C-alpha positions, 0 to 999 in steps of 0.5 A: 348622787354619783359625781362623775369625773370630768377627766379620763386620764387613761384614754386622754379625754376631758369634759368641758362641762359637768359630765353625766353617765353617758360620758357627755357633758350635761350641756353639749355645745356645737362649738366645743373644742373637745374632748369628751370620749364621743368627741375624740372617738369621732376623729380617731375611731377605734383607737380610743378603745385603748389607753393612750401612750402605749409603751410608757404607761400602764393603766387600771380601772377606775370603776364606780359600778358598785354605787347606785342604780343605772347602766353603770351598775351593770357588769358584763359577763365573760366566759372561759370557754365556748363560742355561740353564733358564728356565721356560716363558714366559720368554725369553732377553731380559735382562728375563726373565733376572733372579735373581727368575726363578730356579727353586729348587724341587726334588723327589725320589721314585719312585712318589710325588713330594715337592716342595720350595720350597727345596732343603733339609731338616732333619737328624734332630730326635729324642729330645733335649729341645731338639728336643721343646721347640721342635718347634712352631716347627721343624715349622710353619716347615718346612711354611710354607717348604716343605721336609722335616723329619725326626723323628729316632730314639727319639721313641717310646721316651723318651715316658712317655705312650707305650703298648705292647701285646705289645711294640709301640707302640699309642699315641705322643702325642709322635710324633703331636704332631710329625707333626700340627704339620707337617700343620697348615701343610702346603701341598703342599711338603715332607714329614715323614720318620720315622726308625727305629733299632734300638729304634724297629724293635723298638718297631714304629714303622713299623707304627704310622706306616703304620696311622695316617698311611699314605703321607703320611709318609716312613719312614727307615732310619738307619745313622748320622750325621756327628756320631758313630759310635754310637747316639743319646744324650740326658742325663737328670738324674732317676734315676727317669726313667733307670730308666724308660729302662733298663726301656724297653730302652735303654743307660743310663750309669751304670746307675741300678740299681747301688747305688753309683750310687744312693748317688753320686746321693743325694750329688750326685756323679752328677747326670746319666745318658746314654741311648744307643741300640744299634749296628745290624748287630752280628750281620752279618759280611760285605757280603752279609749287610748287603745281605740284611738291608737288602733284607729291611728294605725289603721289610718296609716295602713289605709293610706299605704304605710307598711312600716310603722313605729311608736316612740314613748317616753319615761312615763309610769308603768301603766303607759309603758304597758300600754305602749308595749301591748298596743304596739304588739296588737297593732303589729308595729315594726318598732317600739322605742322606749326612752328613759329619763336621763335622755337628751334634748334640743330644748326642754325645761331643765328641772323637768329633765332632772326631776320627771319620769322613770330613769332609763335602767328602771324603765327598761327593766320593767319593759323586759318584764312586760314584753316577756309576759306577752311573749309567754302568752304567745304574743309577738312583741315588736322589735324594741329600741332602748334609749335614754343617756346611752352613748358607748359600746358598753351601753349597747351591749348592756341595753340589748342584753337587758331586754333580750331577746326583744331589744334589737337597737339602742337609741342614741340622741345627743351622742351621734350629733357630736360628730356632726358638730365637730366635723362641721367645725373642722370643715369650716377651717379648711373651707372658710368660704363655706363656714357660715353655710356649714355653721362652723365655729372655728377659724383655725384648728384648736390644739385638741385637733392639731394633736391628731393631725393637720389635714383632713386625711390625717385628722379623720381615721374614717376618711379612707373608709368613706372614700372607699364607699363613695369614690374619690369624686363623690368624696368632695361632697361628703360632709366632714361631719358624716366622716366623723360619724363613721369614725364614731360608729367604727369605735362603737362597732369594734368595742361592741365586737370585743365585748361580745367576743369576751362573752363568747357571743358572735351574733347579736341574737345570741346575747341573753340577760345571763350575760349581765350581772348586777354590781350591787343588790339594789340593782339586782332587785330592780332588774331581776339580774343576779348579783355578781357574786351569785351569778353562776355560783351554782355551777361553780359549786357543782364543779367544786363538789364534783 
Protein backbone atom coordinates (compact mmCIF):
# COMPACT_ATOMS: atom_id res chain seq x y z
CA UNK A 1 0.00 0.00 0.00
CA UNK A 2 1.33 3.43 -0.95
CA UNK A 3 1.95 5.73 2.00
CA UNK A 4 1.05 9.24 0.89
CA UNK A 5 3.09 12.05 2.42
CA UNK A 6 1.13 14.37 4.71
CA UNK A 7 3.08 17.41 3.53
CA UNK A 8 3.74 19.07 0.19
CA UNK A 9 6.48 21.57 0.85
CA UNK A 10 6.40 22.90 -2.71
CA UNK A 11 2.89 24.36 -2.47
CA UNK A 12 2.87 24.69 1.32
CA UNK A 13 0.09 22.25 2.15
CA UNK A 14 -0.20 19.93 5.15
CA UNK A 15 -2.74 17.26 5.97
CA UNK A 16 -4.07 17.19 9.51
CA UNK A 17 -4.72 13.44 9.37
CA UNK A 18 -3.74 10.49 7.22
CA UNK A 19 -3.71 11.48 3.55
CA UNK A 20 -5.38 9.46 0.82
CA UNK A 21 -4.81 9.53 -2.94
CA UNK A 22 -7.26 12.40 -3.46
CA UNK A 23 -5.10 14.66 -1.28
CA UNK A 24 -7.81 14.81 1.38
CA UNK A 25 -7.43 13.36 4.85
CA UNK A 26 -9.14 10.03 5.38
CA UNK A 27 -11.20 11.82 8.04
CA UNK A 28 -12.17 15.34 6.95
CA UNK A 29 -13.35 17.62 9.77
CA UNK A 30 -15.67 20.59 9.39
CA UNK A 31 -13.70 22.48 12.05
CA UNK A 32 -10.31 21.87 10.39
CA UNK A 33 -7.89 24.80 10.49
CA UNK A 34 -6.04 23.57 7.43
CA UNK A 35 -4.32 23.14 5.28
CA UNK A 36 -4.67 20.41 2.68
CA UNK A 37 -4.57 21.28 -1.01
CA UNK A 38 -8.35 21.55 -1.38
CA UNK A 39 -8.65 23.63 1.83
CA UNK A 40 -5.99 26.13 0.76
CA UNK A 41 -7.16 26.38 -2.85
CA UNK A 42 -10.61 27.36 -1.58
CA UNK A 43 -9.04 30.60 -0.37
CA UNK A 44 -6.24 31.39 -2.81
CA UNK A 45 -7.69 29.77 -5.94
CA UNK A 46 -5.37 29.31 -8.92
CA UNK A 47 -2.38 30.65 -7.02
CA UNK A 48 -2.03 27.19 -5.48
CA UNK A 49 -1.17 25.72 -8.87
CA UNK A 50 2.36 27.05 -8.43
CA UNK A 51 5.15 26.43 -5.90
CA UNK A 52 5.32 28.90 -3.05
CA UNK A 53 7.84 31.63 -2.28
CA UNK A 54 8.70 32.52 -5.85
CA UNK A 55 12.06 34.22 -6.23
CA UNK A 56 13.85 32.41 -3.42
CA UNK A 57 13.00 28.79 -4.28
CA UNK A 58 13.22 26.19 -6.97
CA UNK A 59 11.17 23.01 -6.88
CA UNK A 60 11.19 19.47 -8.19
CA UNK A 61 8.60 16.70 -8.52
CA UNK A 62 8.17 14.09 -5.82
CA UNK A 63 6.00 11.78 -7.93
CA UNK A 64 5.19 8.21 -6.91
CA UNK A 65 3.46 7.27 -10.14
CA UNK A 66 5.51 4.13 -10.77
CA UNK A 67 4.03 2.37 -7.74
CA UNK A 68 0.73 0.48 -7.67
CA UNK A 69 -2.48 0.90 -9.64
CA UNK A 70 -4.63 4.00 -9.26
CA UNK A 71 -5.26 7.38 -10.81
CA UNK A 72 -1.82 8.37 -9.57
CA UNK A 73 -0.31 5.75 -11.92
CA UNK A 74 -1.66 7.49 -15.01
CA UNK A 75 0.53 10.05 -16.78
CA UNK A 76 -0.75 12.81 -19.04
CA UNK A 77 0.78 13.14 -22.50
CA UNK A 78 2.24 16.39 -23.73
CA UNK A 79 2.94 17.17 -27.37
CA UNK A 80 5.48 19.35 -29.14
CA UNK A 81 3.27 20.48 -32.00
CA UNK A 82 -0.33 20.98 -33.13
CA UNK A 83 -3.56 22.33 -31.69
CA UNK A 84 -7.07 20.88 -31.77
CA UNK A 85 -10.52 22.12 -30.86
CA UNK A 86 -10.08 25.87 -30.89
CA UNK A 87 -13.34 27.78 -30.57
CA UNK A 88 -14.72 29.71 -33.51
CA UNK A 89 -12.86 32.95 -34.14
CA UNK A 90 -9.55 31.58 -32.85
CA UNK A 91 -6.67 30.62 -35.10
CA UNK A 92 -3.72 28.28 -34.70
CA UNK A 93 -1.48 31.28 -34.18
CA UNK A 94 0.46 31.10 -30.87
CA UNK A 95 -1.34 34.24 -29.71
CA UNK A 96 -4.61 32.29 -29.74
CA UNK A 97 -3.25 28.93 -28.57
CA UNK A 98 -2.92 29.94 -24.93
CA UNK A 99 -4.36 28.07 -21.99
CA UNK A 100 -6.92 30.77 -21.03
CA UNK A 101 -8.57 30.02 -24.41
CA UNK A 102 -9.13 26.34 -23.55
CA UNK A 103 -12.86 25.66 -23.38
CA UNK A 104 -13.65 23.39 -20.42
CA UNK A 105 -17.44 23.67 -20.64
CA UNK A 106 -19.36 20.44 -21.00
CA UNK A 107 -22.96 19.31 -21.32
CA UNK A 108 -25.12 16.22 -21.06
CA UNK A 109 -28.70 15.26 -21.73
CA UNK A 110 -31.07 14.09 -24.42
CA UNK A 111 -34.25 16.12 -24.80
CA UNK A 112 -33.03 18.83 -22.42
CA UNK A 113 -29.37 19.86 -22.43
CA UNK A 114 -27.66 20.56 -19.12
CA UNK A 115 -24.65 22.85 -19.51
CA UNK A 116 -21.76 23.04 -17.05
CA UNK A 117 -19.04 25.69 -16.81
CA UNK A 118 -16.59 23.19 -15.36
CA UNK A 119 -16.83 19.41 -15.89
CA UNK A 120 -17.50 18.38 -12.32
CA UNK A 121 -20.52 17.55 -10.18
CA UNK A 122 -20.95 16.90 -6.50
CA UNK A 123 -21.54 13.50 -5.02
CA UNK A 124 -24.85 12.90 -3.31
CA UNK A 125 -25.27 15.20 -0.30
CA UNK A 126 -28.18 13.60 1.47
CA UNK A 127 -29.54 13.08 4.95
CA UNK A 128 -26.28 13.45 6.87
CA UNK A 129 -26.38 16.40 9.22
CA UNK A 130 -23.16 17.80 7.79
CA UNK A 131 -24.81 18.03 4.36
CA UNK A 132 -27.82 19.84 5.81
CA UNK A 133 -25.80 22.26 7.96
CA UNK A 134 -23.59 23.53 5.16
CA UNK A 135 -26.07 23.19 2.31
CA UNK A 136 -26.39 26.94 1.68
CA UNK A 137 -22.67 27.13 0.92
CA UNK A 138 -22.66 23.97 -1.17
CA UNK A 139 -25.70 24.87 -3.28
CA UNK A 140 -24.94 28.55 -3.76
CA UNK A 141 -21.34 27.70 -4.61
CA UNK A 142 -22.32 25.06 -7.17
CA UNK A 143 -24.81 27.45 -8.79
CA UNK A 144 -22.31 30.30 -8.96
CA UNK A 145 -19.51 28.07 -10.25
CA UNK A 146 -21.93 26.44 -12.72
CA UNK A 147 -21.90 22.70 -12.01
CA UNK A 148 -24.56 20.16 -10.88
CA UNK A 149 -25.22 19.40 -7.24
CA UNK A 150 -26.92 16.21 -6.04
CA UNK A 151 -29.45 16.12 -3.22
CA UNK A 152 -28.89 12.65 -1.85
CA UNK A 153 -31.23 10.03 -0.48
CA UNK A 154 -33.52 10.23 2.57
CA UNK A 155 -33.71 14.03 2.87
CA UNK A 156 -37.50 13.87 3.04
CA UNK A 157 -37.66 10.79 5.24
CA UNK A 158 -35.65 12.25 8.13
CA UNK A 159 -37.28 15.69 8.01
CA UNK A 160 -39.41 16.14 11.15
CA UNK A 161 -41.33 18.94 9.48
CA UNK A 162 -42.24 16.87 6.42
CA UNK A 163 -45.92 15.99 6.10
CA UNK A 164 -47.52 12.94 4.51
CA UNK A 165 -50.94 12.29 3.03
CA UNK A 166 -52.02 8.70 2.31
CA UNK A 167 -48.44 7.58 2.83
CA UNK A 168 -46.99 10.04 0.30
CA UNK A 169 -45.11 13.24 0.90
CA UNK A 170 -47.25 16.40 0.74
CA UNK A 171 -44.89 18.90 2.36
CA UNK A 172 -41.08 18.74 2.31
CA UNK A 173 -39.54 21.92 3.72
CA UNK A 174 -35.96 20.66 3.86
CA UNK A 175 -36.04 19.39 0.28
CA UNK A 176 -37.61 22.68 -0.82
CA UNK A 177 -34.90 24.65 0.99
CA UNK A 178 -32.18 22.74 -0.76
CA UNK A 179 -33.64 23.14 -4.23
CA UNK A 180 -34.55 26.80 -3.76
CA UNK A 181 -31.08 27.72 -2.48
CA UNK A 182 -29.50 26.51 -5.70
CA UNK A 183 -31.95 28.33 -7.93
CA UNK A 184 -31.42 31.62 -6.10
CA UNK A 185 -28.00 31.81 -7.80
CA UNK A 186 -28.59 29.61 -10.84
CA UNK A 187 -27.21 31.26 -14.00
CA UNK A 188 -28.02 28.73 -16.69
CA UNK A 189 -25.23 26.30 -15.86
CA UNK A 190 -25.36 23.25 -13.62
CA UNK A 191 -28.45 21.58 -12.22
CA UNK A 192 -30.12 20.14 -9.15
CA UNK A 193 -30.30 16.35 -9.16
CA UNK A 194 -32.65 14.73 -6.62
CA UNK A 195 -31.71 11.17 -5.77
CA UNK A 196 -34.12 8.41 -4.72
CA UNK A 197 -33.63 5.15 -2.86
CA UNK A 198 -36.16 2.56 -1.67
CA UNK A 199 -37.64 4.75 1.06
CA UNK A 200 -37.77 7.85 -1.15
CA UNK A 201 -39.63 5.86 -3.79
CA UNK A 202 -42.13 4.64 -1.22
CA UNK A 203 -42.57 8.18 0.10
CA UNK A 204 -43.47 9.55 -3.34
CA UNK A 205 -40.54 11.94 -3.65
CA UNK A 206 -40.58 11.80 -7.47
CA UNK A 207 -44.24 12.83 -7.69
CA UNK A 208 -43.65 15.68 -5.23
CA UNK A 209 -40.65 16.97 -7.18
CA UNK A 210 -42.30 16.85 -10.61
CA UNK A 211 -45.48 18.49 -9.32
CA UNK A 212 -43.61 21.37 -7.69
CA UNK A 213 -40.51 21.87 -9.84
CA UNK A 214 -41.20 20.13 -13.13
CA UNK A 215 -38.17 19.51 -15.31
CA UNK A 216 -36.11 22.20 -13.66
CA UNK A 217 -34.87 19.28 -11.55
CA UNK A 218 -33.21 16.02 -12.65
CA UNK A 219 -34.42 12.86 -10.90
CA UNK A 220 -31.89 10.13 -10.11
CA UNK A 221 -32.31 6.45 -9.39
CA UNK A 222 -29.73 5.08 -6.98
CA UNK A 223 -28.14 1.65 -7.06
CA UNK A 224 -25.20 2.37 -4.80
CA UNK A 225 -22.02 4.33 -4.18
CA UNK A 226 -18.32 3.71 -3.84
CA UNK A 227 -18.11 3.98 -0.06
CA UNK A 228 -20.47 1.15 0.86
CA UNK A 229 -22.61 -1.69 -0.44
CA UNK A 230 -25.57 -1.18 1.88
CA UNK A 231 -28.11 1.63 2.16
CA UNK A 232 -27.39 5.11 3.45
CA UNK A 233 -26.71 5.74 7.11
CA UNK A 234 -26.88 8.56 9.62
CA UNK A 235 -26.29 8.59 13.35
CA UNK A 236 -28.59 10.22 15.91
CA UNK A 237 -28.03 10.65 19.64
CA UNK A 238 -31.62 11.34 20.75
CA UNK A 239 -33.68 8.22 21.43
CA UNK A 240 -36.92 10.04 20.64
CA UNK A 241 -35.60 10.99 17.20
CA UNK A 242 -34.47 7.39 16.76
CA UNK A 243 -38.03 6.27 17.49
CA UNK A 244 -39.33 8.86 15.03
CA UNK A 245 -37.07 7.41 12.30
CA UNK A 246 -38.13 3.88 13.20
CA UNK A 247 -41.77 4.96 12.87
CA UNK A 248 -40.94 6.49 9.49
CA UNK A 249 -40.04 2.99 8.34
CA UNK A 250 -36.25 3.04 8.58
CA UNK A 251 -33.95 0.38 9.99
CA UNK A 252 -32.62 1.77 13.29
CA UNK A 253 -29.80 -0.01 15.10
CA UNK A 254 -30.04 -0.71 17.97
CA UNK A 255 -33.83 -0.83 18.13
CA UNK A 256 -34.89 2.14 20.29
CA UNK A 257 -38.12 0.39 21.27
CA UNK A 258 -36.39 -2.56 22.93
CA UNK A 259 -36.53 -2.34 26.72
CA UNK A 260 -32.90 -3.29 27.29
CA UNK A 261 -31.79 -0.69 24.74
CA UNK A 262 -33.82 1.99 26.52
CA UNK A 263 -32.24 1.02 29.84
CA UNK A 264 -28.76 1.09 28.32
CA UNK A 265 -29.51 4.51 26.84
CA UNK A 266 -30.73 5.75 30.21
CA UNK A 267 -27.40 4.73 31.77
CA UNK A 268 -25.36 6.16 28.85
CA UNK A 269 -24.07 2.75 27.79
CA UNK A 270 -25.78 3.38 24.43
CA UNK A 271 -25.31 6.95 23.26
CA UNK A 272 -26.21 6.84 19.58
CA UNK A 273 -28.37 5.05 17.03
CA UNK A 274 -27.57 4.29 13.39
CA UNK A 275 -30.35 4.77 10.87
CA UNK A 276 -30.02 2.63 7.75
CA UNK A 277 -31.81 2.50 4.42
CA UNK A 278 -32.85 -0.73 2.77
CA UNK A 279 -31.15 -2.68 0.05
CA UNK A 280 -32.78 -2.37 -3.35
CA UNK A 281 -33.82 -5.19 -5.68
CA UNK A 282 -33.90 -7.83 -2.94
CA UNK A 283 -36.99 -9.44 -4.51
CA UNK A 284 -35.24 -9.95 -7.85
CA UNK A 285 -33.22 -13.05 -8.74
CA UNK A 286 -32.16 -12.68 -12.37
CA UNK A 287 -30.67 -10.06 -14.65
CA UNK A 288 -33.84 -10.05 -16.74
CA UNK A 289 -35.91 -9.28 -13.65
CA UNK A 290 -33.60 -6.42 -12.69
CA UNK A 291 -33.82 -5.03 -16.20
CA UNK A 292 -37.60 -5.18 -16.26
CA UNK A 293 -37.89 -3.55 -12.84
CA UNK A 294 -35.48 -0.81 -13.88
CA UNK A 295 -37.26 -0.12 -17.16
CA UNK A 296 -40.59 -0.03 -15.31
CA UNK A 297 -39.16 2.53 -12.88
CA UNK A 298 -37.91 4.73 -15.69
CA UNK A 299 -41.24 4.38 -17.55
CA UNK A 300 -43.08 5.50 -14.42
CA UNK A 301 -40.85 8.56 -14.04
CA UNK A 302 -41.42 9.48 -17.66
CA UNK A 303 -45.17 8.93 -17.31
CA UNK A 304 -45.40 11.54 -14.54
CA UNK A 305 -43.42 14.05 -16.61
CA UNK A 306 -39.68 13.70 -16.04
CA UNK A 307 -37.58 14.41 -19.13
CA UNK A 308 -34.21 14.28 -17.36
CA UNK A 309 -33.35 11.04 -15.52
CA UNK A 310 -30.01 9.78 -14.24
CA UNK A 311 -28.64 6.69 -12.50
CA UNK A 312 -25.97 6.40 -9.81
CA UNK A 313 -24.22 3.07 -9.36
CA UNK A 314 -21.48 1.98 -7.00
CA UNK A 315 -18.37 -0.16 -6.88
CA UNK A 316 -20.12 -3.48 -7.56
CA UNK A 317 -18.59 -6.16 -9.76
CA UNK A 318 -18.55 -6.29 -13.53
CA UNK A 319 -22.01 -7.78 -13.96
CA UNK A 320 -23.65 -4.86 -12.14
CA UNK A 321 -21.47 -2.39 -14.06
CA UNK A 322 -22.57 -3.90 -17.37
CA UNK A 323 -26.21 -3.82 -16.26
CA UNK A 324 -25.97 -0.15 -15.31
CA UNK A 325 -24.42 0.84 -18.64
CA UNK A 326 -26.69 -1.32 -20.81
CA UNK A 327 -29.92 -0.51 -18.98
CA UNK A 328 -29.11 3.22 -18.87
CA UNK A 329 -28.49 3.13 -22.62
CA UNK A 330 -31.67 1.17 -23.30
CA UNK A 331 -33.69 3.61 -21.19
CA UNK A 332 -32.03 6.59 -22.89
CA UNK A 333 -30.98 8.14 -19.60
CA UNK A 334 -29.31 11.53 -19.53
CA UNK A 335 -26.45 10.63 -17.19
CA UNK A 336 -24.85 7.61 -15.51
CA UNK A 337 -22.54 8.16 -12.53
CA UNK A 338 -20.11 5.32 -11.80
CA UNK A 339 -18.60 5.61 -8.33
CA UNK A 340 -15.57 3.48 -7.54
CA UNK A 341 -14.36 2.18 -4.19
CA UNK A 342 -12.25 4.79 -2.54
CA UNK A 343 -15.21 7.17 -2.63
CA UNK A 344 -16.15 9.30 0.34
CA UNK A 345 -19.01 9.25 2.77
CA UNK A 346 -20.84 11.11 5.48
CA UNK A 347 -21.22 7.90 7.45
CA UNK A 348 -20.41 4.39 6.32
CA UNK A 349 -18.82 1.47 8.13
CA UNK A 350 -15.06 2.15 8.04
CA UNK A 351 -13.83 -1.35 7.22
CA UNK A 352 -16.48 -1.59 4.52
CA UNK A 353 -15.00 1.49 2.89
CA UNK A 354 -11.55 -0.09 3.00
CA UNK A 355 -12.41 -3.61 1.91
CA UNK A 356 -15.46 -3.78 -0.33
CA UNK A 357 -15.89 -3.21 -4.03
CA UNK A 358 -13.80 -2.41 -7.09
CA UNK A 359 -11.34 0.51 -6.83
CA UNK A 360 -12.04 3.50 -9.03
CA UNK A 361 -9.38 3.09 -11.73
CA UNK A 362 -10.15 -0.59 -12.28
CA UNK A 363 -13.90 0.04 -12.41
CA UNK A 364 -13.60 3.04 -14.71
CA UNK A 365 -11.30 1.19 -17.10
CA UNK A 366 -13.88 -1.57 -17.47
CA UNK A 367 -16.65 1.00 -17.83
CA UNK A 368 -14.90 2.40 -20.89
CA UNK A 369 -14.53 -1.09 -22.33
CA UNK A 370 -18.22 -1.83 -21.85
CA UNK A 371 -19.33 1.53 -23.22
CA UNK A 372 -17.23 0.94 -26.33
CA UNK A 373 -18.80 -2.48 -26.88
CA UNK A 374 -22.22 -0.83 -27.03
CA UNK A 375 -21.05 2.12 -29.11
CA UNK A 376 -19.46 -0.20 -31.67
CA UNK A 377 -22.88 -1.82 -32.08
CA UNK A 378 -24.42 1.57 -32.79
CA UNK A 379 -25.99 1.99 -29.34
CA UNK A 380 -26.08 5.52 -27.94
CA UNK A 381 -24.30 5.44 -24.59
CA UNK A 382 -25.48 7.97 -21.99
CA UNK A 383 -23.12 10.64 -20.72
CA UNK A 384 -20.86 9.13 -18.08
CA UNK A 385 -19.59 10.66 -14.83
CA UNK A 386 -16.68 8.96 -13.02
CA UNK A 387 -16.35 9.32 -9.25
CA UNK A 388 -14.41 7.84 -6.36
CA UNK A 389 -11.55 9.63 -4.58
CA UNK A 390 -11.13 12.44 -7.13
CA UNK A 391 -10.34 16.00 -6.08
CA UNK A 392 -7.76 17.71 -8.31
CA UNK A 393 -7.48 19.07 -11.83
CA UNK A 394 -5.22 16.19 -12.92
CA UNK A 395 -7.94 13.79 -11.74
CA UNK A 396 -10.46 15.59 -13.96
CA UNK A 397 -8.26 15.31 -17.04
CA UNK A 398 -7.39 11.69 -16.36
CA UNK A 399 -10.98 10.58 -15.70
CA UNK A 400 -12.32 12.29 -18.82
CA UNK A 401 -9.49 10.89 -20.93
CA UNK A 402 -9.79 7.37 -19.50
CA UNK A 403 -13.47 7.21 -20.43
CA UNK A 404 -13.31 9.30 -23.61
CA UNK A 405 -15.45 9.94 -25.53
CA UNK A 406 -18.16 8.84 -23.10
CA UNK A 407 -17.08 10.63 -19.91
CA UNK A 408 -18.46 14.16 -19.66
CA UNK A 409 -18.16 14.87 -15.94
CA UNK A 410 -16.17 13.95 -12.85
CA UNK A 411 -18.10 13.34 -9.65
CA UNK A 412 -16.44 14.79 -6.54
CA UNK A 413 -17.89 13.93 -3.15
CA UNK A 414 -15.96 15.18 -0.14
CA UNK A 415 -13.67 17.69 -1.86
CA UNK A 416 -16.31 20.34 -2.76
CA UNK A 417 -17.62 20.17 0.80
CA UNK A 418 -14.36 21.54 2.21
CA UNK A 419 -14.91 25.08 0.84
CA UNK A 420 -18.32 25.07 2.57
CA UNK A 421 -16.82 24.14 5.92
CA UNK A 422 -13.96 26.58 5.61
CA UNK A 423 -16.06 29.51 4.44
CA UNK A 424 -18.61 28.97 7.19
CA UNK A 425 -15.90 28.96 9.84
CA UNK A 426 -14.47 32.23 8.51
CA UNK A 427 -17.90 33.83 8.19
CA UNK A 428 -18.65 32.89 11.80
CA UNK A 429 -15.61 34.87 12.93
CA UNK A 430 -16.78 38.01 11.15
CA UNK A 431 -20.45 37.47 12.07
CA UNK A 432 -20.34 36.02 15.62
CA UNK A 433 -24.06 36.63 16.07
CA UNK A 434 -24.69 34.12 13.26
CA UNK A 435 -22.00 31.60 14.25
CA UNK A 436 -24.40 28.94 15.53
CA UNK A 437 -26.64 29.38 12.51
CA UNK A 438 -23.63 29.03 10.20
CA UNK A 439 -22.25 26.06 12.17
CA UNK A 440 -18.98 27.94 12.38
CA UNK A 441 -16.41 26.49 14.74
CA UNK A 442 -13.93 29.34 15.16
CA UNK A 443 -14.00 32.37 17.44
CA UNK A 444 -10.99 33.90 15.71
CA UNK A 445 -9.07 33.34 12.52
CA UNK A 446 -6.34 30.70 12.85
CA UNK A 447 -2.81 31.51 11.74
CA UNK A 448 -3.31 29.43 8.59
CA UNK A 449 -5.93 31.95 7.45
CA UNK A 450 -4.21 35.06 8.83
CA UNK A 451 -1.21 34.15 6.70
CA UNK A 452 -3.45 34.85 3.70
CA UNK A 453 -5.39 37.86 4.94
CA UNK A 454 -7.28 39.57 7.75
CA UNK A 455 -10.57 40.58 6.15
CA UNK A 456 -12.87 38.72 3.71
CA UNK A 457 -11.97 40.64 0.56
CA UNK A 458 -8.31 39.85 1.24
CA UNK A 459 -8.81 36.23 2.32
CA UNK A 460 -10.93 35.03 -0.62
CA UNK A 461 -9.33 35.23 -4.05
CA UNK A 462 -12.79 34.75 -5.60
CA UNK A 463 -14.47 37.59 -3.68
CA UNK A 464 -14.47 40.19 -6.45
CA UNK A 465 -15.39 37.61 -9.09
CA UNK A 466 -18.47 36.57 -7.13
CA UNK A 467 -19.39 40.19 -6.43
CA UNK A 468 -19.20 40.85 -10.14
CA UNK A 469 -21.70 38.02 -10.77
CA UNK A 470 -24.26 38.85 -8.08
CA UNK A 471 -23.78 42.59 -7.55
CA UNK A 472 -22.69 44.50 -4.45
CA UNK A 473 -26.15 44.46 -2.85
CA UNK A 474 -26.61 40.69 -3.08
CA UNK A 475 -23.03 40.03 -2.00
CA UNK A 476 -24.00 40.45 1.64
CA UNK A 477 -26.28 37.40 1.30
CA UNK A 478 -23.80 35.07 -0.40
CA UNK A 479 -22.40 32.50 2.05
CA UNK A 480 -18.64 32.72 2.47
CA UNK A 481 -18.57 28.98 1.81
CA UNK A 482 -19.97 29.60 -1.66
CA UNK A 483 -17.23 32.15 -2.33
CA UNK A 484 -14.67 29.58 -1.20
CA UNK A 485 -16.29 27.06 -3.55
CA UNK A 486 -15.73 29.45 -6.45
CA UNK A 487 -12.07 29.75 -5.43
CA UNK A 488 -11.72 25.98 -5.49
CA UNK A 489 -13.50 25.76 -8.87
CA UNK A 490 -11.20 28.48 -10.22
CA UNK A 491 -8.13 26.46 -9.26
CA UNK A 492 -9.56 23.31 -10.85
CA UNK A 493 -10.57 25.20 -13.99
CA UNK A 494 -7.25 26.91 -14.54
CA UNK A 495 -5.28 23.75 -13.77
CA UNK A 496 -7.39 21.74 -16.19
CA UNK A 497 -6.92 24.38 -18.89
CA UNK A 498 -3.16 24.14 -18.43
CA UNK A 499 -3.10 20.34 -18.70
CA UNK A 500 -5.27 20.53 -21.81
CA UNK A 501 -3.14 23.22 -23.45
CA UNK A 502 -0.07 21.07 -22.86
CA UNK A 503 -1.87 18.20 -24.60
CA UNK A 504 -2.79 20.65 -27.40
CA UNK A 505 -6.51 20.08 -26.76
CA UNK A 506 -8.49 23.30 -26.57
CA UNK A 507 -11.90 21.69 -26.09
CA UNK A 508 -12.96 18.86 -23.78
CA UNK A 509 -14.39 16.88 -26.69
CA UNK A 510 -10.89 16.61 -28.18
CA UNK A 511 -9.48 14.70 -25.20
CA UNK A 512 -8.85 11.02 -26.03
CA UNK A 513 -7.43 7.98 -24.29
CA UNK A 514 -4.22 8.52 -26.26
CA UNK A 515 -3.63 11.53 -24.04
CA UNK A 516 -2.86 9.14 -21.17
CA UNK A 517 0.05 6.78 -20.52
CA UNK A 518 0.43 4.07 -17.89
CA UNK A 519 3.30 4.64 -15.45
CA UNK A 520 3.78 0.91 -14.88
CA UNK A 521 3.03 -2.30 -16.72
CA UNK A 522 0.38 -3.40 -14.23
CA UNK A 523 -1.61 -0.22 -14.88
CA UNK A 524 -1.15 -0.69 -18.62
CA UNK A 525 -2.55 -4.18 -18.38
CA UNK A 526 -5.49 -3.04 -16.24
CA UNK A 527 -6.50 -0.04 -18.33
CA UNK A 528 -5.54 -1.01 -21.88
CA UNK A 529 -3.40 2.14 -22.06
CA UNK A 530 0.13 2.01 -23.39
CA UNK A 531 3.03 1.87 -20.96
CA UNK A 532 4.76 5.24 -21.10
CA UNK A 533 7.94 3.91 -22.74
CA UNK A 534 5.86 2.32 -25.50
CA UNK A 535 3.45 5.20 -26.15
CA UNK A 536 4.14 6.77 -29.58
CA UNK A 537 7.21 4.54 -29.90
CA UNK A 538 6.23 3.54 -33.45
CA UNK A 539 6.03 7.19 -34.48
CA UNK A 540 9.36 7.87 -32.84
CA UNK A 541 11.11 5.06 -34.72
CA UNK A 542 9.52 6.13 -37.97
CA UNK A 543 11.17 9.52 -37.50
CA UNK A 544 14.53 7.93 -36.72
CA UNK A 545 14.33 5.64 -39.73
CA UNK A 546 13.14 8.29 -42.17
